C-alpha positions as CSV (number, residue, x, y, z in Angstrom):
1,M,-39.9,-1.7,-52.8
2,A,-39.8,1.1,-50.2
3,L,-43.6,0.6,-49.8
4,R,-43.1,-3.2,-49.5
5,Y,-40.1,-3.0,-47.1
6,P,-40.4,0.2,-45.1
7,L,-37.7,-1.0,-42.5
8,M,-34.1,-2.1,-42.9
9,N,-33.9,-5.8,-43.9
10,A,-31.8,-8.1,-46.0
11,Y,-33.1,-6.6,-49.2
12,W,-31.8,-3.1,-48.3
13,E,-28.6,-4.4,-46.6
14,N,-27.7,-6.1,-49.9
15,K,-27.7,-2.7,-51.6
16,I,-25.1,-1.2,-49.3
17,P,-21.6,-1.3,-50.8
18,D,-18.5,-2.2,-48.7
19,F,-16.8,1.2,-49.0
20,G,-13.7,-0.2,-47.3
21,K,-12.9,-2.3,-50.4
22,V,-12.6,0.9,-52.6
23,T,-8.9,1.5,-52.8
24,V,-8.5,3.1,-56.3
25,P,-7.7,6.8,-56.7
26,A,-10.9,8.9,-56.3
27,Y,-11.9,12.5,-57.2
28,V,-15.2,13.2,-55.4
29,A,-17.2,16.3,-56.2
30,A,-20.3,17.3,-54.3
31,G,-22.7,20.3,-54.3
32,W,-23.8,21.9,-51.0
33,N,-27.3,22.4,-52.3
34,H,-27.8,19.0,-54.1
35,F,-29.7,16.0,-52.9
36,H,-26.6,13.8,-53.8
37,L,-24.5,15.7,-51.2
38,R,-24.9,13.4,-48.3
39,G,-24.0,10.2,-50.2
40,S,-21.1,11.8,-52.0
41,I,-19.4,13.0,-48.8
42,N,-20.2,9.8,-46.9
43,G,-18.6,7.9,-49.7
44,Y,-15.5,10.1,-49.7
45,R,-15.1,9.6,-45.9
46,K,-15.6,5.9,-45.9
47,I,-13.6,4.7,-48.9
48,S,-10.1,3.3,-48.1
49,S,-8.3,5.0,-51.0
50,E,-5.1,6.6,-49.9
51,K,-5.3,8.8,-52.9
52,K,-8.6,10.6,-52.7
53,W,-9.7,14.2,-53.2
54,L,-12.9,16.1,-52.3
55,R,-14.2,19.3,-53.9
56,V,-17.5,20.7,-52.6
57,H,-19.1,23.6,-54.4
58,R,-22.4,25.5,-54.4
59,E,-23.8,24.4,-57.8
60,F,-25.6,21.4,-59.2
61,E,-23.5,18.7,-60.8
62,W,-24.2,19.6,-64.4
63,P,-23.2,23.3,-64.5
64,D,-20.3,22.5,-62.3
65,F,-18.9,19.6,-64.3
66,Y,-19.2,21.3,-67.7
67,T,-17.2,24.4,-66.8
68,R,-13.9,24.5,-68.7
69,Q,-11.8,24.6,-65.6
70,N,-13.4,21.5,-64.0
71,M,-13.3,19.5,-67.2
72,E,-9.6,20.2,-67.6
73,E,-9.0,19.4,-64.0
74,L,-10.8,16.0,-64.3
75,K,-8.9,15.2,-67.4
76,A,-5.6,15.8,-65.5
77,F,-6.8,13.4,-62.8
78,F,-7.6,10.7,-65.3
79,D,-4.3,11.4,-67.2
80,R,-2.4,10.8,-64.0
81,Y,-4.1,7.6,-62.9
82,C,-5.3,6.0,-66.1
83,K,-2.3,7.0,-68.4
84,D,0.4,7.4,-65.7
85,V,1.1,10.9,-66.9
86,H,3.3,12.7,-64.3
87,N,1.5,16.0,-64.4
88,G,1.7,17.1,-60.7
89,W,-1.8,16.1,-59.8
90,E,-0.6,15.0,-56.4
91,L,0.0,18.7,-55.5
92,T,-3.8,19.3,-55.6
93,P,-5.2,19.9,-52.0
94,K,-6.9,16.9,-50.6
95,V,-10.1,18.9,-49.8
96,R,-11.3,22.1,-51.3
97,I,-14.6,23.9,-50.4
98,D,-16.7,26.9,-51.4
99,V,-18.0,28.9,-48.4
100,M,-21.3,30.3,-49.5
101,D,-22.4,33.8,-48.6
102,A,-25.7,35.1,-50.2
103,Y,-27.5,34.5,-53.4
104,D,-24.9,33.6,-56.1
105,E,-21.9,35.0,-54.1
106,D,-19.4,33.0,-52.2
107,Y,-17.2,34.2,-49.3
108,V,-14.4,32.0,-50.6
109,T,-14.0,29.4,-53.4
110,R,-11.9,26.3,-53.6
111,R,-10.4,26.9,-50.2
112,P,-7.8,24.2,-49.5
113,E,-8.3,22.0,-46.4
114,R,-6.7,18.8,-45.2
115,E,-9.7,16.8,-44.2
116,F,-13.5,16.8,-43.9
117,P,-15.1,17.4,-41.4
118,L,-12.4,20.1,-40.6
119,A,-10.2,19.2,-37.6
120,R,-10.5,22.7,-36.2
121,T,-14.3,22.5,-35.9
122,E,-15.8,23.8,-32.7
123,Y,-19.2,22.3,-32.1
124,R,-21.5,24.7,-30.3
125,K,-25.1,24.2,-29.0
126,L,-27.7,26.9,-29.6
127,Y,-30.6,26.1,-27.3
128,L,-34.2,26.4,-28.4
129,N,-36.4,28.7,-26.3
130,A,-40.1,28.2,-27.1
131,G,-41.0,31.1,-24.8
132,A,-39.1,33.7,-26.9
133,M,-38.9,31.6,-30.1
134,S,-35.2,32.1,-30.0
135,L,-31.9,30.2,-30.0
136,E,-29.7,30.9,-27.0
137,E,-26.2,30.0,-25.8
138,E,-27.5,28.7,-22.5
139,S,-30.4,26.4,-22.0
140,P,-33.5,28.2,-20.6
141,A,-34.2,27.4,-17.0
142,A,-38.0,27.6,-17.5
143,P,-39.7,24.9,-19.6
144,A,-41.9,26.1,-22.5
145,S,-43.4,24.6,-25.6
146,V,-44.7,25.7,-29.0
147,S,-47.4,24.0,-31.1
148,Y,-48.1,24.2,-34.8
149,D,-50.4,22.4,-37.2
150,G,-48.6,19.3,-38.5
151,D,-49.8,19.8,-42.1
152,E,-49.8,23.5,-42.6
153,G,-47.9,25.2,-39.7
154,N,-44.2,25.6,-38.7
155,A,-42.1,26.8,-35.8
156,E,-39.1,29.2,-36.2
157,F,-36.3,29.9,-33.7
158,D,-33.8,32.7,-34.3
159,Y,-30.2,33.5,-33.3
160,R,-28.4,36.8,-34.1
161,F,-24.7,36.6,-34.6
162,E,-22.5,39.3,-32.9
163,E,-19.6,38.7,-35.2
164,D,-18.9,37.2,-38.6
165,T,-19.2,33.4,-38.2
166,E,-18.5,30.6,-40.6
167,L,-20.4,27.3,-40.2
168,T,-18.8,24.4,-42.1
169,G,-19.7,20.8,-41.6
170,Y,-22.5,18.8,-40.0
171,M,-25.4,20.2,-37.9
172,K,-27.9,18.3,-35.9
173,L,-31.2,19.2,-34.2
174,H,-31.7,17.5,-30.8
175,A,-35.2,18.2,-29.7
176,F,-38.0,16.9,-27.4
177,V,-41.2,16.5,-29.4
178,E,-44.8,15.4,-28.9
179,A,-47.6,14.5,-31.4
180,D,-51.0,15.8,-30.2
181,G,-53.8,13.8,-31.9
182,H,-51.7,11.2,-33.7
183,D,-49.1,8.5,-33.1
184,D,-46.4,9.8,-35.5
185,M,-45.0,13.0,-37.0
186,D,-42.8,13.9,-40.0
187,L,-40.3,16.7,-39.3
188,F,-38.6,18.8,-42.0
189,V,-35.8,21.0,-40.6
190,T,-34.2,23.9,-42.5
191,V,-31.4,26.2,-41.3
192,K,-31.8,29.6,-43.0
193,K,-29.8,32.8,-43.2
194,I,-31.9,36.0,-42.5
195,H,-30.8,39.6,-43.1
196,E,-30.8,41.8,-40.0
197,N,-33.9,43.5,-41.3
198,G,-35.8,40.1,-41.3
199,T,-35.5,39.3,-45.0
200,E,-34.6,35.8,-45.9
201,I,-31.3,35.4,-47.8
202,P,-31.2,32.2,-49.9
203,V,-28.4,30.8,-52.0
204,T,-29.1,30.4,-55.7
205,V,-27.9,27.8,-58.2
206,F,-28.5,27.4,-62.0
207,D,-27.1,30.8,-62.8
208,G,-29.1,32.4,-60.0
209,T,-32.5,31.1,-61.1
210,A,-33.3,28.6,-58.3
211,P,-33.3,29.8,-54.7
212,H,-32.5,27.3,-52.0
213,P,-33.3,28.1,-48.3
214,G,-30.3,26.3,-46.7
215,A,-29.1,23.2,-45.1
216,W,-31.8,20.7,-44.3
217,G,-32.7,17.4,-42.6
218,K,-35.8,15.3,-42.1
219,M,-37.1,12.5,-39.9
220,R,-40.2,10.4,-39.3
221,V,-40.3,10.3,-35.5
222,S,-41.3,6.7,-35.3
223,H,-38.0,5.9,-36.9
224,R,-36.0,8.0,-34.4
225,E,-33.9,5.1,-33.1
226,L,-30.3,5.6,-34.1
227,D,-27.7,3.1,-35.5
228,E,-25.1,3.0,-32.7
229,V,-22.4,1.9,-35.1
230,L,-22.9,4.5,-37.8
231,S,-23.8,7.4,-35.6
232,S,-21.4,10.0,-34.2
233,D,-21.9,13.0,-32.0
234,F,-22.0,15.3,-35.0
235,Q,-23.9,12.9,-37.4
236,P,-26.8,10.9,-36.0
237,V,-27.8,8.1,-38.4
238,Q,-31.2,6.4,-38.1
239,A,-31.3,2.6,-37.8
240,H,-34.7,2.0,-39.5
241,R,-35.0,-1.3,-37.8
242,R,-38.4,-0.8,-36.1
243,E,-41.2,1.7,-35.7
244,L,-41.6,3.3,-32.3
245,K,-45.1,4.9,-32.4
246,L,-46.0,7.6,-30.0
247,S,-48.7,7.3,-27.3
248,A,-50.9,10.2,-26.2
249,G,-48.9,12.7,-24.2
250,E,-45.6,11.0,-24.8
251,I,-42.6,13.4,-25.2
252,V,-39.5,11.9,-26.9
253,P,-36.0,13.1,-27.7
254,I,-34.9,13.0,-31.3
255,D,-31.7,13.7,-33.2
256,V,-32.1,14.9,-36.7
257,E,-29.2,14.7,-39.1
258,I,-28.8,17.9,-41.1
259,N,-26.9,17.6,-44.4
260,P,-23.4,19.3,-44.3
261,T,-23.0,22.9,-45.4
262,S,-20.5,25.7,-45.6
263,R,-21.9,29.2,-45.1
264,L,-20.9,32.6,-43.7
265,W,-23.2,34.6,-41.4
266,R,-22.1,38.2,-41.1
267,K,-22.4,40.3,-37.9
268,G,-26.0,41.1,-37.3
269,E,-27.4,38.4,-39.5
270,I,-29.7,35.8,-38.1
271,L,-29.6,32.0,-38.2
272,R,-33.1,30.6,-38.2
273,V,-34.0,27.0,-37.7
274,Q,-37.4,26.2,-39.1
275,V,-39.3,23.0,-38.2
276,A,-42.4,21.9,-40.2
277,G,-44.3,18.9,-41.3
278,R,-43.4,19.3,-45.0
279,Y,-40.8,20.9,-47.3
280,L,-41.0,24.7,-47.3
281,R,-39.2,25.7,-50.5
282,D,-39.7,27.8,-53.6
283,E,-42.1,26.2,-56.0
284,H,-39.4,26.3,-58.8
285,W,-37.0,24.1,-56.8
286,I,-36.0,21.0,-58.7
287,E,-36.9,18.5,-55.9
288,P,-40.5,17.4,-55.6
289,L,-42.4,19.5,-53.0
290,M,-45.3,17.0,-52.5
291,W,-44.5,14.0,-50.3
292,E,-46.8,11.6,-48.6
293,T,-46.4,12.6,-45.0
294,D,-47.9,11.1,-41.8
295,N,-49.1,14.2,-40.0
296,R,-52.4,14.7,-38.2
297,G,-53.2,17.0,-35.4
298,S,-50.5,19.2,-33.9
299,H,-46.7,19.0,-33.4
300,I,-45.3,20.2,-30.1
301,I,-41.7,21.2,-29.4
302,H,-40.6,21.3,-25.8
303,T,-37.7,23.4,-24.6
304,G,-36.0,24.5,-21.4
305,G,-35.8,22.9,-18.0
306,E,-35.5,19.1,-18.3
307,Y,-36.1,19.5,-22.1
308,E,-32.7,20.7,-23.4
309,S,-33.5,21.1,-27.1
310,Y,-30.7,22.5,-29.2
311,L,-29.2,23.0,-32.6
312,Q,-25.6,21.9,-32.7
313,V,-23.6,24.0,-35.2
314,P,-20.0,23.6,-36.6
315,V,-18.1,26.8,-36.0
316,I,-14.9,27.3,-37.9
317,G,-12.2,29.6,-36.6
318,P,-8.9,30.6,-38.1
319,R,-6.4,27.9,-39.3
320,Y,-4.0,28.7,-36.4
321,D,-4.1,30.3,-33.0
322,R,-1.9,33.4,-33.1
323,S,-1.5,33.2,-29.3
324,K,0.4,30.0,-29.7
325,P,3.9,29.4,-31.2
326,F,4.3,27.6,-34.6
327,V,5.1,23.9,-34.5
328,V,7.4,22.6,-37.1
329,D,6.2,19.5,-39.0
330,E,9.4,17.7,-39.9
331,G,7.5,15.6,-42.5
332,R,6.8,18.7,-44.5
333,H,8.9,21.6,-45.7
334,P,11.3,22.6,-42.9
335,G,9.9,25.5,-40.9
336,H,6.4,25.1,-42.3
337,P,3.9,25.5,-39.5
338,I,1.2,23.0,-38.7
339,F,-2.1,24.8,-38.8
């Protein structure tokens, strides 16, 4: 059906649930490295249930679900809302997240939060510089461009952190691109963690046997038009209503949604944004590596000057600002500060 109906129409619209009608209690689990991640978190955010919980972890659903702790927790949820057993489930934090570090290690697990995306998120722009192949805090004054083979090449831009930095939430790539020798281009974007010595640091799932490079997004540039209703500043959503093919020499802006993540970069480590015309992953990764792409000729990324290309990242600071006085929330325990 995707081949028959490549654009949004009544057939696809009929498959979209009305999330607002979901009002039952909900326990939503999602894995940072799983292809069900986007739908799970979107579902959690959109349903109208007043009693809803989100837990986001590093694993795939099967090893996560079948751990004793998680099975007992899920049973407690069902006991409370299917059997009316008053077991204190309501005291469970509304949101809990694992913040990944490297390989099979986490910086923190099941950290309690009050919402997702986190209210204290600071969105920062890291500007692409094709002249130095870097990410910078200020947009380069001089325009530059980088070209790579659409089928076999890629472009990589690096940013080195000067302090430990947590990124939790949604990223997006805003870039100016051009197709040289074709009227379309498929882009696969990956945000990686690189050791200060240049070695890639993946995260691993399935008991450390499957390495995953990092948060990712993808776009067919002819489908770059966004849905104005569904899109937000931190999450661009494609409309898929029409194809906008590229003409020779045409440079267009795009906004690529990158699936949410939660990861710590330590001082000296590098964030690398990689752009290619295909998936670049370990051959043992569970998702298919071979896709029918529409790439011919070269891809060109323009930066600097009038082409302010950037990666927007969600920086998470401490829960409260120590320079400001506590504010008492009278609706909670007296004297408890609002963070």
